[in-house]
TORKOL-4160 file (C-alpha; in steps of 0.2 Angstrom, whole numbers, padded with zeros to 4 digits, m for minus):
357
<pt num="1" X="m0533" Y="m0567" Z="0083"/>
<pt num="2" X="m0526" Y="m0585" Z="0083"/>
<pt num="3" X="m0543" Y="m0593" Z="0081"/>
<pt num="4" X="m0547" Y="m0581" Z="0067"/>
<pt num="5" X="m0531" Y="m0587" Z="0058"/>
<pt num="6" X="m0536" Y="m0605" Z="0061"/>
<pt num="7" X="m0553" Y="m0602" Z="0053"/>
<pt num="8" X="m0546" Y="m0593" Z="0038"/>
<pt num="9" X="m0533" Y="m0608" Z="0036"/>
<pt num="10" X="m0547" Y="m0621" Z="0037"/>
<pt num="11" X="m0558" Y="m0611" Z="0025"/>
<pt num="12" X="m0543" Y="m0610" Z="0013"/>
<pt num="13" X="m0540" Y="m0629" Z="0014"/>
<pt num="14" X="m0558" Y="m0632" Z="0010"/>
<pt num="15" X="m0558" Y="m0620" Z="m0005"/>
<pt num="16" X="m0542" Y="m0628" Z="m0012"/>
<pt num="17" X="m0550" Y="m0645" Z="m0010"/>
<pt num="18" X="m0566" Y="m0640" Z="m0019"/>
<pt num="19" X="m0556" Y="m0631" Z="m0032"/>
<pt num="20" X="m0545" Y="m0647" Z="m0035"/>
<pt num="21" X="m0561" Y="m0657" Z="m0037"/>
<pt num="22" X="m0569" Y="m0645" Z="m0048"/>
<pt num="23" X="m0554" Y="m0645" Z="m0060"/>
<pt num="24" X="m0555" Y="m0664" Z="m0063"/>
<pt num="25" X="m0560" Y="m0668" Z="m0080"/>
<pt num="26" X="m0577" Y="m0678" Z="m0082"/>
<pt num="27" X="m0581" Y="m0689" Z="m0097"/>
<pt num="28" X="m0598" Y="m0693" Z="m0105"/>
<pt num="29" X="m0596" Y="m0707" Z="m0118"/>
<pt num="30" X="m0612" Y="m0709" Z="m0129"/>
<pt num="31" X="m0616" Y="m0722" Z="m0142"/>
<pt num="32" X="m0630" Y="m0722" Z="m0156"/>
<pt num="33" X="m0632" Y="m0740" Z="m0159"/>
<pt num="34" X="m0630" Y="m0744" Z="m0178"/>
<pt num="35" X="m0631" Y="m0726" Z="m0184"/>
<pt num="36" X="m0623" Y="m0724" Z="m0201"/>
<pt num="37" X="m0610" Y="m0712" Z="m0205"/>
<pt num="38" X="m0620" Y="m0708" Z="m0221"/>
<pt num="39" X="m0634" Y="m0700" Z="m0212"/>
<pt num="40" X="m0623" Y="m0691" Z="m0200"/>
<pt num="41" X="m0613" Y="m0683" Z="m0213"/>
<pt num="42" X="m0625" Y="m0681" Z="m0228"/>
<pt num="43" X="m0642" Y="m0682" Z="m0220"/>
<pt num="44" X="m0657" Y="m0691" Z="m0226"/>
<pt num="45" X="m0653" Y="m0704" Z="m0240"/>
<pt num="46" X="m0660" Y="m0700" Z="m0257"/>
<pt num="47" X="m0662" Y="m0718" Z="m0261"/>
<pt num="48" X="m0672" Y="m0722" Z="m0245"/>
<pt num="49" X="m0682" Y="m0707" Z="m0241"/>
<pt num="50" X="m0693" Y="m0709" Z="m0257"/>
<pt num="51" X="m0694" Y="m0728" Z="m0256"/>
<pt num="52" X="m0711" Y="m0734" Z="m0252"/>
<pt num="53" X="m0704" Y="m0751" Z="m0245"/>
<pt num="54" X="m0696" Y="m0741" Z="m0231"/>
<pt num="55" X="m0706" Y="m0725" Z="m0229"/>
<pt num="56" X="m0725" Y="m0725" Z="m0226"/>
<pt num="57" X="m0728" Y="m0706" Z="m0225"/>
<pt num="58" X="m0716" Y="m0700" Z="m0239"/>
<pt num="59" X="m0723" Y="m0682" Z="m0241"/>
<pt num="60" X="m0722" Y="m0679" Z="m0222"/>
<pt num="61" X="m0704" Y="m0686" Z="m0220"/>
<pt num="62" X="m0698" Y="m0676" Z="m0235"/>
<pt num="63" X="m0705" Y="m0660" Z="m0228"/>
<pt num="64" X="m0696" Y="m0664" Z="m0212"/>
<pt num="65" X="m0679" Y="m0669" Z="m0218"/>
<pt num="66" X="m0677" Y="m0668" Z="m0236"/>
<pt num="67" X="m0666" Y="m0653" Z="m0242"/>
<pt num="68" X="m0657" Y="m0651" Z="m0259"/>
<pt num="69" X="m0639" Y="m0652" Z="m0253"/>
<pt num="70" X="m0631" Y="m0664" Z="m0241"/>
<pt num="71" X="m0625" Y="m0650" Z="m0230"/>
<pt num="72" X="m0643" Y="m0644" Z="m0228"/>
<pt num="73" X="m0650" Y="m0661" Z="m0225"/>
<pt num="74" X="m0638" Y="m0666" Z="m0211"/>
<pt num="75" X="m0641" Y="m0649" Z="m0202"/>
<pt num="76" X="m0659" Y="m0652" Z="m0203"/>
<pt num="77" X="m0658" Y="m0670" Z="m0197"/>
<pt num="78" X="m0645" Y="m0666" Z="m0183"/>
<pt num="79" X="m0645" Y="m0647" Z="m0179"/>
<pt num="80" X="m0635" Y="m0648" Z="m0163"/>
<pt num="81" X="m0621" Y="m0658" Z="m0171"/>
<pt num="82" X="m0620" Y="m0646" Z="m0186"/>
<pt num="83" X="m0624" Y="m0629" Z="m0179"/>
<pt num="84" X="m0615" Y="m0631" Z="m0162"/>
<pt num="85" X="m0603" Y="m0646" Z="m0161"/>
<pt num="86" X="m0596" Y="m0642" Z="m0178"/>
<pt num="87" X="m0590" Y="m0626" Z="m0171"/>
<pt num="88" X="m0583" Y="m0632" Z="m0154"/>
<pt num="89" X="m0577" Y="m0650" Z="m0157"/>
<pt num="90" X="m0572" Y="m0663" Z="m0170"/>
<pt num="91" X="m0582" Y="m0674" Z="m0182"/>
<pt num="92" X="m0572" Y="m0689" Z="m0189"/>
<pt num="93" X="m0579" Y="m0702" Z="m0202"/>
<pt num="94" X="m0584" Y="m0693" Z="m0217"/>
<pt num="95" X="m0576" Y="m0705" Z="m0229"/>
<pt num="96" X="m0580" Y="m0695" Z="m0245"/>
<pt num="97" X="m0567" Y="m0682" Z="m0238"/>
<pt num="98" X="m0554" Y="m0695" Z="m0233"/>
<pt num="99" X="m0558" Y="m0696" Z="m0214"/>
<pt num="100" X="m0561" Y="m0714" Z="m0210"/>
<pt num="101" X="m0565" Y="m0723" Z="m0194"/>
<pt num="102" X="m0567" Y="m0742" Z="m0193"/>
<pt num="103" X="m0569" Y="m0756" Z="m0181"/>
<pt num="104" X="m0555" Y="m0768" Z="m0178"/>
<pt num="105" X="m0566" Y="m0783" Z="m0173"/>
<pt num="106" X="m0572" Y="m0794" Z="m0188"/>
<pt num="107" X="m0589" Y="m0797" Z="m0181"/>
<pt num="108" X="m0597" Y="m0780" Z="m0185"/>
<pt num="109" X="m0612" Y="m0781" Z="m0174"/>
<pt num="110" X="m0616" Y="m0775" Z="m0156"/>
<pt num="111" X="m0608" Y="m0785" Z="m0142"/>
<pt num="112" X="m0591" Y="m0785" Z="m0151"/>
<pt num="113" X="m0593" Y="m0767" Z="m0155"/>
<pt num="114" X="m0596" Y="m0762" Z="m0138"/>
<pt num="115" X="m0583" Y="m0773" Z="m0131"/>
<pt num="116" X="m0570" Y="m0764" Z="m0143"/>
<pt num="117" X="m0576" Y="m0747" Z="m0138"/>
<pt num="118" X="m0576" Y="m0750" Z="m0119"/>
<pt num="119" X="m0561" Y="m0761" Z="m0117"/>
<pt num="120" X="m0549" Y="m0754" Z="m0131"/>
<pt num="121" X="m0547" Y="m0772" Z="m0138"/>
<pt num="122" X="m0556" Y="m0782" Z="m0151"/>
<pt num="123" X="m0559" Y="m0800" Z="m0144"/>
<pt num="124" X="m0565" Y="m0811" Z="m0159"/>
<pt num="125" X="m0561" Y="m0826" Z="m0149"/>
<pt num="126" X="m0573" Y="m0824" Z="m0135"/>
<pt num="127" X="m0585" Y="m0811" Z="m0141"/>
<pt num="128" X="m0594" Y="m0819" Z="m0156"/>
<pt num="129" X="m0612" Y="m0816" Z="m0152"/>
<pt num="130" X="m0625" Y="m0805" Z="m0144"/>
<pt num="131" X="m0628" Y="m0818" Z="m0131"/>
<pt num="132" X="m0629" Y="m0813" Z="m0112"/>
<pt num="133" X="m0612" Y="m0819" Z="m0107"/>
<pt num="134" X="m0602" Y="m0810" Z="m0094"/>
<pt num="135" X="m0588" Y="m0800" Z="m0103"/>
<pt num="136" X="m0571" Y="m0808" Z="m0098"/>
<pt num="137" X="m0563" Y="m0792" Z="m0103"/>
<pt num="138" X="m0561" Y="m0776" Z="m0092"/>
<pt num="139" X="m0570" Y="m0760" Z="m0098"/>
<pt num="140" X="m0563" Y="m0743" Z="m0094"/>
<pt num="141" X="m0579" Y="m0741" Z="m0083"/>
<pt num="142" X="m0572" Y="m0754" Z="m0072"/>
<pt num="143" X="m0554" Y="m0748" Z="m0073"/>
<pt num="144" X="m0559" Y="m0731" Z="m0067"/>
<pt num="145" X="m0571" Y="m0737" Z="m0054"/>
<pt num="146" X="m0556" Y="m0746" Z="m0047"/>
<pt num="147" X="m0546" Y="m0730" Z="m0044"/>
<pt num="148" X="m0548" Y="m0719" Z="m0029"/>
<pt num="149" X="m0553" Y="m0704" Z="m0040"/>
<pt num="150" X="m0567" Y="m0714" Z="m0049"/>
<pt num="151" X="m0573" Y="m0726" Z="m0035"/>
<pt num="152" X="m0592" Y="m0724" Z="m0035"/>
<pt num="153" X="m0592" Y="m0710" Z="m0048"/>
<pt num="154" X="m0595" Y="m0721" Z="m0063"/>
<pt num="155" X="m0612" Y="m0726" Z="m0071"/>
<pt num="156" X="m0619" Y="m0734" Z="m0086"/>
<pt num="157" X="m0637" Y="m0732" Z="m0094"/>
<pt num="158" X="m0642" Y="m0742" Z="m0110"/>
<pt num="159" X="m0658" Y="m0746" Z="m0120"/>
<pt num="160" X="m0652" Y="m0763" Z="m0124"/>
<pt num="161" X="m0654" Y="m0776" Z="m0110"/>
<pt num="162" X="m0637" Y="m0784" Z="m0113"/>
<pt num="163" X="m0626" Y="m0770" Z="m0106"/>
<pt num="164" X="m0626" Y="m0777" Z="m0088"/>
<pt num="165" X="m0616" Y="m0792" Z="m0096"/>
<pt num="166" X="m0605" Y="m0781" Z="m0108"/>
<pt num="167" X="m0600" Y="m0771" Z="m0093"/>
<pt num="168" X="m0600" Y="m0786" Z="m0081"/>
<pt num="169" X="m0610" Y="m0777" Z="m0068"/>
<pt num="170" X="m0607" Y="m0791" Z="m0055"/>
<pt num="171" X="m0588" Y="m0791" Z="m0056"/>
<pt num="172" X="m0585" Y="m0773" Z="m0060"/>
<pt num="173" X="m0597" Y="m0765" Z="m0047"/>
<pt num="174" X="m0602" Y="m0752" Z="m0060"/>
<pt num="175" X="m0621" Y="m0748" Z="m0058"/>
<pt num="176" X="m0629" Y="m0752" Z="m0075"/>
<pt num="177" X="m0647" Y="m0747" Z="m0079"/>
<pt num="178" X="m0652" Y="m0755" Z="m0095"/>
<pt num="179" X="m0666" Y="m0763" Z="m0104"/>
<pt num="180" X="m0682" Y="m0762" Z="m0094"/>
<pt num="181" X="m0674" Y="m0759" Z="m0077"/>
<pt num="182" X="m0681" Y="m0746" Z="m0066"/>
<pt num="183" X="m0672" Y="m0733" Z="m0055"/>
<pt num="184" X="m0668" Y="m0739" Z="m0038"/>
<pt num="185" X="m0662" Y="m0732" Z="m0021"/>
<pt num="186" X="m0667" Y="m0715" Z="m0015"/>
<pt num="187" X="m0678" Y="m0710" Z="m0029"/>
<pt num="188" X="m0684" Y="m0692" Z="m0033"/>
<pt num="189" X="m0701" Y="m0688" Z="m0039"/>
<pt num="190" X="m0696" Y="m0688" Z="m0057"/>
<pt num="191" X="m0688" Y="m0705" Z="m0056"/>
<pt num="192" X="m0703" Y="m0712" Z="m0048"/>
<pt num="193" X="m0713" Y="m0706" Z="m0062"/>
<pt num="194" X="m0701" Y="m0713" Z="m0075"/>
<pt num="195" X="m0703" Y="m0730" Z="m0066"/>
<pt num="196" X="m0722" Y="m0729" Z="m0067"/>
<pt num="197" X="m0722" Y="m0723" Z="m0085"/>
<pt num="198" X="m0709" Y="m0736" Z="m0092"/>
<pt num="199" X="m0721" Y="m0750" Z="m0087"/>
<pt num="200" X="m0736" Y="m0741" Z="m0096"/>
<pt num="201" X="m0727" Y="m0737" Z="m0112"/>
<pt num="202" X="m0725" Y="m0753" Z="m0123"/>
<pt num="203" X="m0708" Y="m0754" Z="m0133"/>
<pt num="204" X="m0709" Y="m0761" Z="m0150"/>
<pt num="205" X="m0695" Y="m0773" Z="m0145"/>
<pt num="206" X="m0693" Y="m0786" Z="m0132"/>
<pt num="207" X="m0675" Y="m0782" Z="m0127"/>
<pt num="208" X="m0673" Y="m0764" Z="m0130"/>
<pt num="209" X="m0683" Y="m0750" Z="m0122"/>
<pt num="210" X="m0687" Y="m0733" Z="m0129"/>
<pt num="211" X="m0672" Y="m0721" Z="m0128"/>
<pt num="212" X="m0682" Y="m0707" Z="m0119"/>
<pt num="213" X="m0682" Y="m0718" Z="m0103"/>
<pt num="214" X="m0663" Y="m0722" Z="m0105"/>
<pt num="215" X="m0660" Y="m0703" Z="m0107"/>
<pt num="216" X="m0670" Y="m0697" Z="m0093"/>
<pt num="217" X="m0664" Y="m0710" Z="m0080"/>
<pt num="218" X="m0646" Y="m0705" Z="m0085"/>
<pt num="219" X="m0650" Y="m0686" Z="m0083"/>
<pt num="220" X="m0658" Y="m0688" Z="m0066"/>
<pt num="221" X="m0643" Y="m0698" Z="m0060"/>
<pt num="222" X="m0631" Y="m0685" Z="m0066"/>
<pt num="223" X="m0641" Y="m0672" Z="m0056"/>
<pt num="224" X="m0641" Y="m0682" Z="m0040"/>
<pt num="225" X="m0624" Y="m0692" Z="m0041"/>
<pt num="226" X="m0613" Y="m0682" Z="m0052"/>
<pt num="227" X="m0603" Y="m0696" Z="m0060"/>
<pt num="228" X="m0586" Y="m0692" Z="m0067"/>
<pt num="229" X="m0587" Y="m0706" Z="m0080"/>
<pt num="230" X="m0604" Y="m0709" Z="m0088"/>
<pt num="231" X="m0609" Y="m0721" Z="m0102"/>
<pt num="232" X="m0625" Y="m0719" Z="m0111"/>
<pt num="233" X="m0631" Y="m0730" Z="m0126"/>
<pt num="234" X="m0646" Y="m0725" Z="m0136"/>
<pt num="235" X="m0653" Y="m0740" Z="m0146"/>
<pt num="236" X="m0668" Y="m0735" Z="m0156"/>
<pt num="237" X="m0658" Y="m0731" Z="m0173"/>
<pt num="238" X="m0652" Y="m0749" Z="m0174"/>
<pt num="239" X="m0669" Y="m0757" Z="m0171"/>
<pt num="240" X="m0679" Y="m0746" Z="m0182"/>
<pt num="241" X="m0667" Y="m0750" Z="m0196"/>
<pt num="242" X="m0668" Y="m0768" Z="m0193"/>
<pt num="243" X="m0687" Y="m0766" Z="m0194"/>
<pt num="244" X="m0685" Y="m0757" Z="m0211"/>
<pt num="245" X="m0693" Y="m0741" Z="m0204"/>
<pt num="246" X="m0683" Y="m0727" Z="m0212"/>
<pt num="247" X="m0695" Y="m0714" Z="m0206"/>
<pt num="248" X="m0693" Y="m0720" Z="m0188"/>
<pt num="249" X="m0674" Y="m0721" Z="m0190"/>
<pt num="250" X="m0673" Y="m0703" Z="m0195"/>
<pt num="251" X="m0685" Y="m0697" Z="m0182"/>
<pt num="252" X="m0675" Y="m0706" Z="m0169"/>
<pt num="253" X="m0658" Y="m0699" Z="m0175"/>
<pt num="254" X="m0666" Y="m0682" Z="m0175"/>
<pt num="255" X="m0673" Y="m0684" Z="m0157"/>
<pt num="256" X="m0656" Y="m0691" Z="m0151"/>
<pt num="257" X="m0647" Y="m0676" Z="m0157"/>
<pt num="258" X="m0659" Y="m0665" Z="m0146"/>
<pt num="259" X="m0656" Y="m0677" Z="m0131"/>
<pt num="260" X="m0638" Y="m0675" Z="m0132"/>
<pt num="261" X="m0640" Y="m0656" Z="m0133"/>
<pt num="262" X="m0650" Y="m0657" Z="m0117"/>
<pt num="263" X="m0635" Y="m0666" Z="m0109"/>
<pt num="264" X="m0623" Y="m0653" Z="m0115"/>
<pt num="265" X="m0634" Y="m0639" Z="m0109"/>
<pt num="266" X="m0636" Y="m0647" Z="m0092"/>
<pt num="267" X="m0617" Y="m0649" Z="m0090"/>
<pt num="268" X="m0615" Y="m0630" Z="m0095"/>
<pt num="269" X="m0626" Y="m0624" Z="m0081"/>
<pt num="270" X="m0620" Y="m0637" Z="m0067"/>
<pt num="271" X="m0605" Y="m0631" Z="m0057"/>
<pt num="272" X="m0598" Y="m0649" Z="m0056"/>
<pt num="273" X="m0598" Y="m0651" Z="m0075"/>
<pt num="274" X="m0597" Y="m0634" Z="m0082"/>
<pt num="275" X="m0581" Y="m0632" Z="m0093"/>
<pt num="276" X="m0574" Y="m0648" Z="m0086"/>
<pt num="277" X="m0583" Y="m0661" Z="m0097"/>
<pt num="278" X="m0578" Y="m0670" Z="m0112"/>
<pt num="279" X="m0591" Y="m0678" Z="m0123"/>
<pt num="280" X="m0586" Y="m0693" Z="m0135"/>
<pt num="281" X="m0599" Y="m0700" Z="m0146"/>
<pt num="282" X="m0598" Y="m0715" Z="m0158"/>
<pt num="283" X="m0607" Y="m0730" Z="m0164"/>
<pt num="284" X="m0604" Y="m0749" Z="m0162"/>
<pt num="285" X="m0605" Y="m0754" Z="m0180"/>
<pt num="286" X="m0611" Y="m0747" Z="m0197"/>
<pt num="287" X="m0624" Y="m0754" Z="m0209"/>
<pt num="288" X="m0624" Y="m0759" Z="m0228"/>
<pt num="289" X="m0628" Y="m0748" Z="m0243"/>
<pt num="290" X="m0627" Y="m0759" Z="m0258"/>
<pt num="291" X="m0638" Y="m0768" Z="m0261"/>
<pt num="292" X="m0650" Y="m0755" Z="m0255"/>
<pt num="293" X="m0659" Y="m0767" Z="m0243"/>
<pt num="294" X="m0643" Y="m0770" Z="m0233"/>
<pt num="295" X="m0645" Y="m0753" Z="m0225"/>
<pt num="296" X="m0656" Y="m0763" Z="m0213"/>
<pt num="297" X="m0642" Y="m0775" Z="m0208"/>
<pt num="298" X="m0624" Y="m0777" Z="m0202"/>
<pt num="299" X="m0612" Y="m0791" Z="m0198"/>
<pt num="300" X="m0596" Y="m0798" Z="m0206"/>
<pt num="301" X="m0606" Y="m0802" Z="m0223"/>
<pt num="302" X="m0612" Y="m0784" Z="m0225"/>
<pt num="303" X="m0601" Y="m0773" Z="m0235"/>
<pt num="304" X="m0597" Y="m0757" Z="m0225"/>
<pt num="305" X="m0604" Y="m0763" Z="m0208"/>
<pt num="306" X="m0586" Y="m0759" Z="m0201"/>
<pt num="307" X="m0587" Y="m0741" Z="m0206"/>
<pt num="308" X="m0591" Y="m0730" Z="m0191"/>
<pt num="309" X="m0588" Y="m0712" Z="m0185"/>
<pt num="310" X="m0583" Y="m0702" Z="m0170"/>
<pt num="311" X="m0588" Y="m0685" Z="m0163"/>
<pt num="312" X="m0580" Y="m0676" Z="m0148"/>
<pt num="313" X="m0581" Y="m0659" Z="m0140"/>
<pt num="314" X="m0579" Y="m0651" Z="m0123"/>
<pt num="315" X="m0565" Y="m0647" Z="m0112"/>
<pt num="316" X="m0548" Y="m0646" Z="m0121"/>
<pt num="317" X="m0555" Y="m0652" Z="m0137"/>
<pt num="318" X="m0547" Y="m0643" Z="m0152"/>
<pt num="319" X="m0561" Y="m0636" Z="m0163"/>
<pt num="320" X="m0557" Y="m0644" Z="m0180"/>
<pt num="321" X="m0576" Y="m0646" Z="m0185"/>
<pt num="322" X="m0579" Y="m0658" Z="m0199"/>
<pt num="323" X="m0562" Y="m0667" Z="m0202"/>
<pt num="324" X="m0558" Y="m0665" Z="m0221"/>
<pt num="325" X="m0541" Y="m0673" Z="m0221"/>
<pt num="326" X="m0535" Y="m0690" Z="m0225"/>
<pt num="327" X="m0535" Y="m0700" Z="m0208"/>
<pt num="328" X="m0538" Y="m0718" Z="m0202"/>
<pt num="329" X="m0545" Y="m0720" Z="m0184"/>
<pt num="330" X="m0551" Y="m0735" Z="m0176"/>
<pt num="331" X="m0564" Y="m0739" Z="m0162"/>
<pt num="332" X="m0551" Y="m0747" Z="m0151"/>
<pt num="333" X="m0543" Y="m0730" Z="m0149"/>
<pt num="334" X="m0558" Y="m0723" Z="m0139"/>
<pt num="335" X="m0554" Y="m0732" Z="m0123"/>
<pt num="336" X="m0536" Y="m0727" Z="m0121"/>
<pt num="337" X="m0540" Y="m0709" Z="m0126"/>
<pt num="338" X="m0553" Y="m0709" Z="m0111"/>
<pt num="339" X="m0541" Y="m0716" Z="m0099"/>
<pt num="340" X="m0528" Y="m0703" Z="m0104"/>
<pt num="341" X="m0541" Y="m0689" Z="m0102"/>
<pt num="342" X="m0545" Y="m0696" Z="m0084"/>
<pt num="343" X="m0527" Y="m0698" Z="m0080"/>
<pt num="344" X="m0527" Y="m0717" Z="m0078"/>
<pt num="345" X="m0513" Y="m0727" Z="m0085"/>
<pt num="346" X="m0516" Y="m0736" Z="m0101"/>
<pt num="347" X="m0514" Y="m0755" Z="m0100"/>
<pt num="348" X="m0502" Y="m0762" Z="m0113"/>
<pt num="349" X="m0515" Y="m0775" Z="m0119"/>
<pt num="350" X="m0525" Y="m0761" Z="m0127"/>
<pt num="351" X="m0524" Y="m0762" Z="m0146"/>
<pt num="352" X="m0526" Y="m0744" Z="m0151"/>
<pt num="353" X="m0515" Y="m0728" Z="m0147"/>
<pt num="354" X="m0524" Y="m0714" Z="m0138"/>
<pt num="355" X="m0530" Y="m0700" Z="m0150"/>
<pt num="356" X="m0523" Y="m0683" Z="m0149"/>
<pt num="357" X="m0538" Y="m0672" Z="m0148"/>
């Protein structure tokens, strides 16, 4: 009888420990590099989709993404965001409705944007280029990795090869797979295949790989390691825009919508993530609109390149849908918000206040 009671007590302790672990909130932070709020909230741009300078297969592109109203166009372009996320989460940044999200850094390009998102503070003094310099600032990935709850449960995947420096992989101890890096360690068959395939599929760019590799490396890592805090940065939208390829820009955005849906669907059937995961999605900078050719560009001299957006859904997120009220949010609020969600103290040096989501 005594032995039976001891076994029952031991089983109860194990059950309570597992239950406590399963109740921990997990966070997936995602960025779409240089993706404009205009396409997110109004779909294909009427001034660009019919412009021969930026579109080579106009009829096919219009058939795929052109619809009469902005609401129809955005749902066609990003169906997961507008048929599912809009019902269970929040979409901030439709400036035509008064919802504004802006950068606080004054550079308005990638490294400063990612530093602001990941550290909660703009650093115009030290982060003034996209050069591969080790970030002197501490990201939320590093902060969480330095806690007992987060140690070894943080990872980052990016298409751009500068992320090991932005995250300061050497100092932080956060594993970063970015650029054309392959998966390492105890590989499963799918990771071995991805490693082989990545070497055989040429990217159009020298410093950015195709997003499918970033996505599937991250997804396999989620299946194997179950990180509590995961950062994924998709990069194609920015580079196709720089190339002036509006057709590829739209197709990439549409594809990324499907990739994010795949991540969400996985979390909803995996016991570790199911009903315990918050998604926050944003971009590192905006792009121009006037003159028209500035849609290809960003930076301090491009009007509107500081205009960004923010989408969130998952555990505990109030279902507001598309925010239609006056508000002013900033990218430096994302980091303290995530620390709040993960129950990590917010440092005083962070510039923005946590969002009440």
